C-alpha positions as CSV (number, residue, x, y, z in Angstrom):
1,M,159.7,-26.2,-53.4
2,A,156.7,-25.5,-50.8
3,A,157.1,-24.6,-47.0
4,L,154.2,-24.6,-44.2
5,I,155.6,-22.1,-41.2
6,L,153.7,-22.7,-38.1
7,F,154.3,-20.3,-35.2
8,G,153.8,-21.6,-32.2
9,G,154.6,-24.7,-33.7
10,G,155.5,-26.3,-29.8
11,G,151.7,-25.1,-28.1
12,D,149.1,-26.7,-28.0
13,L,146.9,-26.0,-31.0
14,A,150.2,-27.3,-33.2
15,M,150.6,-30.9,-31.3
16,R,147.2,-31.5,-30.6
17,M,145.4,-30.4,-34.1
18,L,147.4,-28.9,-36.6
19,L,150.3,-31.7,-36.3
20,P,148.5,-34.6,-36.3
21,S,146.5,-33.1,-39.2
22,L,149.5,-33.0,-41.0
23,Y,150.8,-36.7,-40.8
24,F,147.2,-38.1,-41.7
25,L,146.9,-36.0,-44.8
26,D,150.9,-37.1,-45.4
27,H,149.7,-41.0,-44.8
28,D,146.9,-40.3,-47.2
29,G,148.9,-38.7,-49.8
30,L,147.7,-35.1,-49.9
31,L,150.3,-33.2,-49.0
32,P,152.3,-31.3,-52.1
33,E,155.4,-33.4,-52.5
34,G,158.4,-32.1,-51.2
35,L,156.4,-29.8,-48.8
36,K,158.8,-28.4,-45.8
37,I,157.1,-28.2,-42.3
38,I,158.8,-25.9,-40.4
39,G,157.6,-25.4,-36.4
40,A,158.6,-21.8,-35.1
41,A,158.5,-20.7,-31.3
42,R,160.7,-18.5,-29.0
43,S,161.5,-22.0,-27.0
44,D,165.4,-23.0,-27.3
45,E,165.3,-26.6,-29.1
46,S,167.2,-28.3,-31.4
47,P,165.1,-29.7,-34.3
48,K,166.1,-33.2,-33.0
49,E,164.1,-32.5,-29.9
50,Y,161.3,-30.4,-31.5
51,V,160.8,-33.6,-34.0
52,A,160.6,-35.7,-30.7
53,K,157.5,-33.8,-29.0
54,V,156.2,-34.4,-32.8
55,H,156.2,-37.8,-32.8
56,E,155.3,-38.6,-28.9
57,A,151.8,-35.7,-30.2
58,V,151.3,-37.4,-33.5
59,K,151.6,-41.1,-32.2
60,A,149.2,-40.5,-29.3
61,R,146.9,-39.1,-31.6
62,A,146.9,-41.5,-34.7
63,E,146.5,-44.7,-32.4
64,A,143.7,-43.4,-30.7
65,D,142.5,-43.1,-34.5
66,G,143.6,-46.5,-35.5
67,G,145.9,-44.6,-38.0
68,W,149.3,-44.9,-36.8
69,D,151.9,-46.2,-39.5
70,E,155.7,-45.8,-39.2
71,A,156.2,-45.3,-43.4
72,S,154.2,-42.5,-43.5
73,W,156.2,-41.2,-40.2
74,A,158.9,-41.4,-41.7
75,R,158.1,-39.5,-44.4
76,M,156.9,-37.0,-42.2
77,K,159.8,-36.8,-40.3
78,S,161.8,-36.0,-42.7
79,R,159.7,-32.8,-43.9
80,L,160.4,-31.2,-40.1
81,D,162.2,-28.9,-39.0
82,Y,162.2,-26.6,-35.9
83,L,163.3,-22.9,-35.3
84,A,163.5,-20.7,-32.6
85,V,162.7,-17.7,-33.5
86,D,161.3,-14.0,-32.2
87,A,158.5,-13.6,-34.4
88,T,158.2,-10.1,-33.7
89,D,161.9,-9.6,-35.0
90,P,162.7,-9.1,-38.6
91,A,166.0,-10.3,-38.1
92,S,165.5,-13.8,-36.4
93,L,162.9,-14.3,-38.8
94,A,165.3,-13.9,-41.5
95,P,167.1,-17.6,-40.8
96,L,163.3,-18.7,-41.6
97,K,163.2,-17.2,-44.7
98,A,166.2,-18.8,-45.7
99,K,164.9,-22.2,-45.0
100,C,161.7,-22.0,-46.9
101,G,163.8,-21.2,-50.3
102,D,161.6,-19.5,-53.3
103,G,158.8,-21.9,-53.8
104,E,155.3,-21.5,-51.9
105,V,155.4,-20.2,-48.4
106,T,151.9,-20.3,-46.1
107,S,152.3,-19.5,-43.1
108,F,149.9,-20.5,-40.1
109,L,149.5,-18.1,-36.7
110,A,149.1,-20.7,-34.0
111,V,149.7,-17.6,-31.1
112,S,147.6,-15.3,-29.2
113,P,145.8,-12.9,-31.9
114,S,147.1,-9.9,-30.1
115,L,150.5,-10.8,-31.7
116,Y,149.1,-11.1,-35.4
117,G,150.1,-7.2,-35.9
118,R,153.6,-7.3,-34.8
119,I,154.0,-10.7,-36.6
120,V,153.0,-9.6,-39.7
121,T,154.9,-6.6,-39.7
122,A,157.7,-8.5,-38.9
123,M,157.0,-11.0,-41.6
124,K,156.9,-8.3,-44.1
125,A,160.3,-6.9,-43.3
126,A,162.0,-10.4,-43.1
127,G,160.5,-11.1,-47.1
128,L,157.5,-13.6,-45.9
129,A,154.7,-11.6,-47.2
130,E,155.4,-12.0,-50.8
131,K,153.1,-12.8,-53.5
132,N,153.3,-16.6,-53.3
133,C,153.0,-16.4,-49.5
134,R,149.8,-16.7,-47.8
135,I,149.0,-16.3,-44.2
136,V,146.5,-17.9,-41.8
137,L,144.9,-16.6,-39.0
138,E,142.9,-18.5,-36.0
139,K,139.6,-16.9,-35.3
140,P,138.4,-14.7,-33.3
141,V,140.4,-12.0,-34.3
142,G,140.1,-9.1,-31.6
143,R,137.2,-9.1,-28.9
144,D,135.1,-6.4,-30.7
145,L,135.1,-4.5,-34.2
146,E,137.4,-2.0,-33.2
147,S,140.4,-4.2,-31.9
148,F,139.7,-6.7,-35.1
149,L,140.2,-3.5,-37.7
150,A,143.1,-2.6,-35.7
151,I,145.3,-6.2,-35.8
152,D,143.0,-6.5,-39.3
153,D,144.5,-3.2,-40.9
154,A,148.3,-4.5,-40.0
155,V,147.3,-7.8,-41.8
156,A,146.3,-5.8,-44.6
157,H,149.1,-3.4,-45.1
158,A,151.6,-6.9,-45.0
159,F,149.2,-9.2,-47.0
160,D,146.1,-8.5,-49.9
161,E,143.2,-10.2,-49.0
162,R,143.6,-13.4,-51.6
163,Q,146.6,-14.2,-49.4
164,V,144.9,-14.1,-45.9
165,F,142.9,-16.9,-44.5
166,R,141.1,-16.4,-41.5
167,I,140.4,-19.7,-40.3
168,D,137.2,-21.2,-38.4
169,H,137.8,-24.9,-37.6
170,Y,134.0,-25.8,-37.5
171,L,133.6,-25.1,-41.2
172,G,136.4,-27.9,-42.0
173,K,134.0,-30.1,-40.2
174,E,132.5,-32.2,-42.8
175,T,128.9,-32.5,-41.7
176,V,128.9,-28.9,-41.5
177,Q,130.2,-29.1,-46.1
178,N,127.4,-31.8,-46.5
179,L,125.2,-29.0,-45.4
180,I,126.4,-27.2,-48.9
181,A,125.6,-30.5,-50.6
182,L,122.3,-31.5,-49.1
183,R,120.4,-28.0,-49.4
184,F,121.9,-27.3,-53.3
185,G,122.6,-31.2,-54.7
186,N,118.5,-31.9,-53.7
187,T,115.0,-30.8,-55.5
188,I,113.7,-32.1,-51.8
189,F,115.0,-29.4,-49.6
190,E,115.8,-26.4,-51.3
191,P,112.2,-25.4,-52.1
192,L,111.1,-26.0,-48.2
193,W,113.8,-24.0,-47.2
194,N,112.3,-20.9,-46.4
195,N,109.7,-19.1,-44.2
196,L,106.8,-21.2,-45.8
197,T,107.7,-24.3,-44.2
198,V,110.1,-23.8,-41.8
199,D,108.7,-23.0,-38.6
200,H,112.6,-22.1,-36.5
201,V,115.9,-23.2,-36.5
202,Q,118.3,-24.3,-33.2
203,I,121.7,-24.0,-33.1
204,T,123.2,-25.4,-29.8
205,V,127.0,-25.6,-28.9
206,G,127.1,-27.1,-25.4
207,E,130.7,-27.9,-23.4
208,T,130.9,-29.8,-20.3
209,G,134.1,-28.2,-19.3
210,G,134.3,-25.0,-17.4
211,G,136.9,-21.8,-17.6
212,G,139.4,-24.1,-16.2
213,D,143.7,-22.7,-17.1
214,R,142.2,-20.5,-19.8
215,W,139.7,-18.3,-17.6
216,P,142.1,-15.1,-18.5
217,Y,141.0,-15.2,-21.7
218,Y,137.7,-16.7,-21.5
219,D,137.3,-13.9,-18.7
220,E,138.1,-11.3,-21.8
221,Y,135.7,-12.9,-24.7
222,G,133.0,-14.9,-22.7
223,A,130.5,-16.7,-24.2
224,L,129.4,-14.5,-27.1
225,R,133.0,-13.1,-28.1
226,D,134.3,-17.1,-28.2
227,M,131.7,-18.7,-29.2
228,L,128.4,-17.1,-30.6
229,Q,130.7,-15.0,-32.7
230,N,133.1,-16.9,-33.5
231,H,131.7,-20.4,-34.5
232,M,127.5,-20.1,-34.7
233,L,127.3,-17.1,-37.0
234,Q,129.4,-18.9,-39.1
235,L,126.9,-21.7,-38.9
236,L,124.3,-19.7,-38.8
237,C,125.1,-18.2,-42.5
238,L,125.2,-21.8,-43.5
239,V,121.8,-22.6,-43.1
240,A,120.2,-19.3,-44.3
241,M,122.4,-17.7,-47.3
242,E,120.9,-18.0,-50.8
243,P,122.2,-20.4,-53.5
244,P,125.5,-18.8,-54.7
245,S,126.2,-18.9,-58.3
246,D,128.7,-21.8,-58.0
247,L,131.2,-22.8,-55.6
248,D,133.6,-20.1,-56.3
249,P,134.8,-18.9,-53.1
250,D,133.6,-15.2,-53.4
251,S,130.7,-16.1,-54.3
252,V,130.1,-18.7,-51.3
253,R,131.3,-15.5,-48.9
254,N,129.2,-12.9,-50.7
255,E,125.9,-15.1,-49.7
256,K,127.5,-15.3,-46.2
257,V,127.7,-11.5,-46.0
258,K,124.3,-10.9,-47.0
259,V,123.0,-12.7,-44.1
260,L,124.9,-11.1,-41.6
261,R,123.7,-7.9,-43.2
262,S,120.2,-8.5,-42.6
263,L,120.7,-9.6,-39.0
264,R,117.8,-7.6,-37.3
265,P,119.9,-5.6,-34.4
266,I,119.3,-6.1,-31.0
267,T,118.2,-2.9,-29.2
268,L,118.9,-2.0,-25.5
269,E,115.2,-2.4,-26.0
270,E,115.1,-5.6,-27.1
271,A,118.0,-7.0,-25.4
272,E,116.0,-8.7,-21.9
273,R,113.6,-10.6,-24.8
274,V,115.6,-12.2,-27.0
275,T,119.0,-12.8,-25.0
276,V,120.1,-14.5,-22.1
277,R,122.9,-14.4,-20.1
278,G,124.0,-16.9,-17.9
279,Q,127.0,-17.8,-15.3
280,Y,127.6,-21.4,-13.9
281,V,127.8,-21.8,-10.0
282,A,128.3,-25.2,-8.4
283,G,126.7,-28.3,-9.2
284,T,127.3,-31.7,-10.9
285,S,129.0,-32.1,-14.0
286,E,129.9,-35.4,-16.2
287,G,129.3,-37.1,-12.8
288,K,131.9,-35.0,-10.2
289,P,131.1,-32.2,-8.5
290,A,132.0,-28.6,-9.9
291,K,132.9,-25.4,-9.2
292,G,131.3,-22.2,-10.1
293,Y,133.1,-20.0,-12.4
294,D,133.4,-17.7,-9.8
295,E,135.3,-20.1,-7.3
296,E,137.6,-21.0,-10.0
297,R,138.4,-17.7,-10.7
298,G,139.2,-16.8,-7.3
299,Q,136.6,-13.8,-7.6
300,A,134.0,-12.7,-8.7
301,S,132.7,-11.6,-12.4
302,D,130.3,-11.1,-14.6
303,T,131.1,-13.1,-17.9
304,E,128.8,-15.0,-19.3
305,T,129.6,-18.4,-19.4
306,F,126.3,-19.0,-21.4
307,V,124.7,-17.5,-23.9
308,A,121.6,-17.6,-26.0
309,I,119.7,-15.5,-27.9
310,R,117.0,-15.1,-30.4
311,A,118.2,-14.0,-34.2
312,D,116.1,-12.5,-36.7
313,I,116.7,-12.6,-40.4
314,D,115.0,-9.6,-42.3
315,N,114.5,-10.6,-45.7
316,W,111.9,-12.4,-47.8
317,R,113.5,-15.9,-47.1
318,W,113.6,-16.1,-44.1
319,A,110.8,-13.3,-43.0
320,G,108.9,-14.5,-39.7
321,V,111.3,-17.7,-38.8
322,P,113.4,-17.0,-35.8
323,F,116.9,-18.4,-35.4
324,F,117.7,-19.4,-31.6
325,M,121.5,-20.0,-30.8
326,R,122.7,-21.0,-26.9
327,T,125.7,-21.8,-26.2
328,G,127.7,-22.5,-22.5
329,K,130.0,-24.2,-20.1
330,R,129.0,-26.5,-17.7
331,L,126.0,-27.9,-19.9
332,P,125.1,-31.4,-19.1
333,E,126.7,-32.7,-22.2
334,K,129.1,-31.7,-25.1
335,R,126.9,-31.4,-28.2
336,T,126.8,-29.5,-31.4
337,E,124.0,-29.7,-33.6
338,I,121.4,-27.4,-35.9
339,V,118.2,-28.1,-35.7
340,I,115.4,-27.3,-38.8
341,Q,112.1,-27.0,-37.2
342,F,109.7,-28.1,-39.8
343,K,106.2,-26.6,-39.8
344,P,103.1,-29.1,-38.8
345,V,100.8,-30.3,-41.7
346,P,98.0,-27.7,-42.1
347,H,95.4,-30.3,-41.2
348,S,95.4,-33.9,-39.7
349,I,92.9,-36.4,-41.6
350,F,94.1,-39.4,-38.7
351,G,92.2,-37.1,-35.9
352,H,93.9,-35.5,-32.5
353,G,95.9,-37.9,-31.3
354,E,93.9,-41.5,-31.8
355,R,96.4,-42.9,-34.0
356,G,99.4,-41.0,-32.3
357,E,100.9,-38.0,-32.2
358,I,101.7,-36.2,-35.6
359,N,105.1,-34.5,-34.9
360,A,106.1,-32.0,-37.2
361,N,109.1,-32.9,-39.3
362,R,112.9,-32.1,-38.1
363,L,116.2,-32.2,-39.7
364,V,118.9,-32.7,-37.4
365,I,122.9,-31.9,-37.9
366,E,125.1,-33.1,-36.0
367,L,128.8,-32.2,-35.4
368,Q,129.8,-33.4,-32.3
369,P,130.5,-35.5,-30.6
370,E,129.2,-37.4,-33.6
371,E,128.8,-36.1,-37.0
372,D,125.5,-37.1,-38.5
373,I,122.3,-35.6,-40.2
374,S,119.3,-37.2,-39.4
375,L,115.5,-36.4,-40.7
376,S,112.4,-37.2,-38.7
377,V,109.0,-37.8,-40.4
378,M,106.0,-40.4,-39.8
379,N,105.3,-44.0,-40.2
380,K,102.3,-46.3,-40.1
381,K,103.6,-48.8,-37.3
382,P,103.7,-52.3,-38.2
383,G,100.6,-54.3,-37.3
384,L,97.2,-55.3,-38.2
385,D,95.5,-52.4,-36.6
386,Q,92.5,-51.8,-38.8
387,R,93.2,-48.2,-37.4
388,M,96.0,-47.2,-38.1
389,Q,98.9,-46.0,-36.3
390,L,101.4,-43.4,-36.6
391,Q,104.9,-43.1,-35.2
392,P,107.9,-41.1,-35.9
393,I,111.1,-42.9,-36.9
394,K,114.4,-40.7,-37.8
395,M,116.4,-41.6,-40.8
396,S,119.8,-41.2,-41.1
397,L,121.2,-39.1,-44.3
398,S,124.9,-39.6,-43.3
399,W,127.3,-41.9,-45.0
400,G,127.0,-45.5,-45.1
401,V,123.7,-45.8,-44.9
402,N,123.3,-47.2,-48.7
403,G,125.9,-50.2,-47.3
404,K,125.5,-51.6,-43.9
405,D,128.5,-53.6,-44.1
406,A,130.6,-51.0,-45.3
407,A,133.3,-49.3,-42.9
408,P,132.8,-45.7,-42.3
409,P,135.4,-43.4,-43.5
410,R,138.0,-42.2,-40.6
411,R,136.4,-38.8,-38.8
412,R,139.0,-36.1,-40.1
413,I,140.2,-33.8,-37.8
414,A,138.8,-30.5,-39.0
415,Y,141.8,-28.4,-39.9
416,E,142.4,-31.1,-42.5
417,R,140.9,-30.1,-44.9
418,L,141.4,-26.3,-43.8
419,L,145.3,-26.6,-44.3
420,L,144.9,-28.5,-47.6
421,D,142.6,-25.9,-48.8
422,A,145.1,-22.9,-47.1
423,M,148.1,-24.7,-49.0
424,H,146.1,-24.7,-52.3
425,G,144.8,-20.9,-51.6
426,D,141.2,-22.0,-51.8
427,S,139.5,-19.3,-49.6
428,T,136.1,-21.0,-49.8
429,L,135.8,-22.1,-45.9
430,F,137.4,-19.1,-44.9
431,V,136.0,-15.9,-43.9
432,R,136.7,-12.5,-45.2
433,R,137.3,-9.4,-44.0
434,D,134.5,-7.9,-44.8
435,E,132.4,-11.1,-43.5
436,A,134.2,-10.7,-39.7
437,E,133.7,-7.0,-40.0
438,Q,129.6,-8.0,-39.8
439,A,129.5,-10.3,-37.6
440,W,131.3,-8.1,-35.2
441,K,129.5,-4.9,-35.8
442,W,126.5,-7.5,-35.1
443,V,127.6,-9.1,-31.8
444,D,129.7,-5.4,-30.3
445,E,125.6,-4.3,-30.6
446,V,124.4,-7.0,-28.2
447,S,127.1,-6.5,-26.1
448,E,126.3,-2.7,-25.8
449,A,122.7,-3.6,-24.8
450,W,123.8,-5.6,-22.7
451,A,126.3,-3.2,-21.0
452,G,123.3,-0.1,-21.3
453,A,120.3,-2.1,-20.0
454,G,122.9,-3.4,-16.8
455,F,122.2,-6.7,-17.7
456,K,123.9,-9.1,-15.6
457,P,125.0,-13.2,-15.9
458,L,121.5,-15.3,-14.8
459,D,123.1,-18.4,-12.0
460,Y,122.8,-21.6,-13.5
461,V,123.8,-24.6,-11.7
462,A,126.8,-26.5,-13.5
463,G,125.2,-29.4,-15.0
464,T,122.2,-28.3,-16.6
465,W,121.2,-26.8,-19.9
466,G,121.9,-23.0,-18.8
467,P,119.7,-20.1,-16.9
468,E,115.3,-21.1,-16.9
469,A,115.4,-17.9,-18.9
470,A,116.6,-19.6,-21.7
471,D,113.5,-22.3,-22.1
472,L,111.7,-19.3,-21.7
473,L,113.2,-17.7,-24.7
474,L,111.6,-20.0,-26.9
475,S,108.7,-21.3,-24.4
476,R,106.8,-18.1,-24.7
477,T,106.8,-18.4,-28.8
478,G,105.2,-22.3,-28.4
479,R,108.5,-24.0,-29.3
480,K,111.3,-25.6,-27.0
481,W,114.4,-27.0,-27.4
482,N,115.7,-30.1,-29.1
483,T,116.6,-33.2,-26.8
484,R,118.3,-36.2,-27.8
485,D,115.1,-38.6,-27.3
486,E,112.4,-36.3,-29.7
């Protein structure tokens, strides 16, 4: 009988994401037969009290998504158990080992990464790191290469690499996975996916919220380590990687590592030209007054809440194609998107704007607030005008285009796919150790260049798209950031 242990089972991640994901998987009949779900945390409460908390959290999320079903909850409830433990103490974990039995055990560490090393050491001593066990680690692991290696060495001492699943929830999003299908399942895209036809690539992750109560964590990591290293480099790898030989987990991850190894180092001399650091000051966010980061924190800080970077990939496919990444807090809208900007037509037979401006083709992969893939192309304006007039149109490549009357499937929580894959031992959408090492190495070089150049964050008003320097990063190359109305 299989078991899933949620360390930190009463915390925000478990209640907001993991347990609702498990409910939906159970609702759809996708959980393994007889799977036990065991919450483990320091809180001294009974299993009955824990189940009541889970019921409240899961029902609220399921009702919001239109999927609450009493029979499904009854089935999930029968799987649930709880044990109060000190996860760093092998003796405290012994009863947890007994609850799991002899079947496969998947443990999810929904706790601070600073505890990973002590927890996995205790797990090994308690018999929770045997060959039938897997462990799921929430990224980012560490805050730089040195701390990552220290934590991961402890993990490697307890678990083989094949047992370790470093989770990046962005990779569980349906649209991210669809990017692989779009690229490698269609002859019309992959031959164009190179420096002969692509002008540049943009990756944007915008958040409207500020540091809030998470400022102690955020002050340690900043936008560079929290978001760019953790999520954006993964998206860059999926866009830029070479076609893998197959969909075997290592085949896919080998190609992602090659991309990271090809990233041009950002030196101290280049830091000011190709990077932008920012920190929001008081302004307006979502129609309400917003304090500056220093005001929220209560004292001055040089932590960046915004970062924009031009990354160059030094290989044959992408030589000369800049990848622009930007992410920040207190931006005008919550938006995560990848933009593939193609080059303009080499020669226009339509004159110079007399029949309408010819916009270069653009493929936009939106991850939030909605998931969508759209392709912008030029089209003839309808009508009998003897002078052919052109207009840009946007075609959606997402689910449901072929059947307008069909209802789209429920938008799944990204963790649903990743939890299912981890329990089945499929590591395709998880991050391998050498992949994480390369990402940290590149990010550390950026951080060291900033420190060496004394590169302080530039102010930007809350509710805007970062410092003016972020626009200049593109405009001095004759380009601009994608906007919704284009």
